[in-house]
C-alpha positions as CSV (number, residue, x, y, z in Angstrom):
1,M,4.6,-1.5,-23.1
2,C,5.1,-2.4,-19.5
3,N,3.0,-2.0,-16.4
4,C,4.8,0.4,-14.1
5,Y,2.9,0.9,-10.9
6,N,3.2,1.1,-7.1
7,H,2.7,-2.1,-5.1
8,K,2.2,-2.0,-1.3
9,C,4.2,-4.5,0.8
10,E,2.1,-7.6,1.7
11,K,2.6,-6.7,5.5
12,C,2.6,-3.0,5.8
13,E,1.8,0.2,3.8
14,T,5.3,0.7,2.3
15,V,5.0,1.5,-1.3
16,I,7.4,-0.2,-3.8
17,P,7.6,0.9,-7.5
18,M,7.2,-2.2,-9.6
19,H,7.7,-3.1,-13.4
20,L,5.7,-5.9,-14.9
21,E,7.0,-6.7,-18.4
22,D,4.5,-6.2,-21.3
23,Y,1.5,-6.6,-19.1
24,E,2.1,-10.4,-19.2
25,T,1.8,-10.7,-15.5
26,R,-1.2,-9.3,-13.5
27,E,-0.5,-7.4,-10.3
28,N,-2.2,-10.0,-8.1
29,E,0.1,-12.7,-9.4
30,I,3.0,-11.5,-7.3
31,K,3.6,-10.5,-3.7
32,V,6.0,-7.8,-2.9
33,F,7.7,-7.4,0.5
34,C,9.6,-4.3,1.9
35,H,13.0,-4.7,3.6
36,E,11.6,-5.4,7.0
37,H,9.1,-8.0,5.9
38,I,10.9,-10.3,3.4
39,P,10.0,-13.9,4.5
40,K,12.8,-16.2,5.4
41,R,11.8,-19.0,2.9
42,K,12.7,-20.2,-0.6
43,G,11.0,-18.9,-3.7
44,I,11.5,-15.2,-2.9
45,R,13.7,-13.2,-5.4
46,I,15.6,-10.5,-3.5
47,Y,16.7,-7.3,-5.0
48,V,19.2,-4.9,-3.3
49,L,19.8,-1.3,-4.1
50,E,23.3,-0.5,-5.0
51,Q,22.8,3.2,-4.2
52,E,20.2,5.5,-2.7
53,H,17.0,6.0,-4.6
54,R,14.6,9.0,-4.2
55,E,11.2,9.3,-6.0
56,T,8.3,11.6,-5.8
57,L,4.9,9.9,-6.3
58,K,1.7,11.8,-7.0
59,M,-1.2,10.0,-5.5
60,R,-4.8,10.7,-6.2
61,F,-7.4,10.2,-3.6
62,G,-11.1,10.1,-4.5
63,E,-13.3,12.7,-6.1
64,I,-13.8,16.2,-4.6
65,E,-16.5,18.6,-6.1
66,G,-17.1,16.9,-9.4
67,N,-14.1,16.2,-11.5
68,N,-11.3,17.6,-9.2
69,T,-9.3,15.0,-7.2
70,L,-7.1,15.6,-4.2
71,I,-3.5,15.0,-5.1
72,S,-0.8,14.3,-2.5
73,E,2.9,14.1,-3.2
74,I,4.8,11.3,-1.4
75,V,8.6,11.2,-1.6
76,L,10.1,7.7,-1.3
77,I,13.6,7.4,-0.1
78,F,15.4,3.9,-0.2
79,C,18.8,3.8,1.2
80,K,21.8,1.9,-0.2
81,G,21.5,-1.6,0.7
82,Y,17.7,-1.7,1.0
83,R,16.2,-5.0,0.0
84,I,13.0,-5.9,-1.8
85,G,11.4,-9.3,-2.1
86,I,9.2,-10.6,-4.8
87,Q,7.3,-13.9,-4.6
88,D,5.7,-15.4,-7.9
89,L,2.3,-16.8,-7.1
90,T,1.4,-18.4,-10.5
91,K,3.1,-20.4,-13.2
92,N,2.6,-17.3,-15.5
93,A,4.4,-15.0,-13.0
94,K,7.3,-17.5,-12.8
95,E,7.6,-17.7,-16.6
96,H,8.0,-13.9,-16.7
97,K,10.0,-13.3,-13.6
98,W,13.0,-11.7,-15.3
99,G,10.7,-9.0,-16.5
100,N,9.0,-8.5,-13.2
101,H,11.1,-6.5,-10.9
102,P,11.3,-3.4,-8.8
103,N,11.0,-0.2,-11.1
104,I,14.2,1.2,-9.4
105,C,17.2,1.3,-11.8
106,E,19.6,0.9,-8.7
107,A,18.0,-2.5,-7.8
108,E,20.1,-5.5,-8.6
109,L,19.1,-9.1,-8.1
110,L,20.8,-10.5,-5.1
111,R,19.5,-14.0,-5.0
112,I,16.6,-16.2,-6.1
């Protein structure tokens, strides 16, 4: 099984769907950057979307009146050409980098 979750950009509140292979890498072993905040330095894998991607996320916010939780739906829309940057922070993350990528089927690795 894999860890599929939503990771916020390191610089803003943009949510990026992520896939970490077989729970081998912890969420805090990588940094994720949205299109606007990808650093211009070496060591960042850049993925580019080959076509538009739409996804509806259901987010839970706290507890309201016992067991009920407030659920909000967020629609993510990434345009064709949108880029996502991933930086591996640990040796472990580097060893598993090919399984750690955006959880968007339209995302193709552009460069390392």
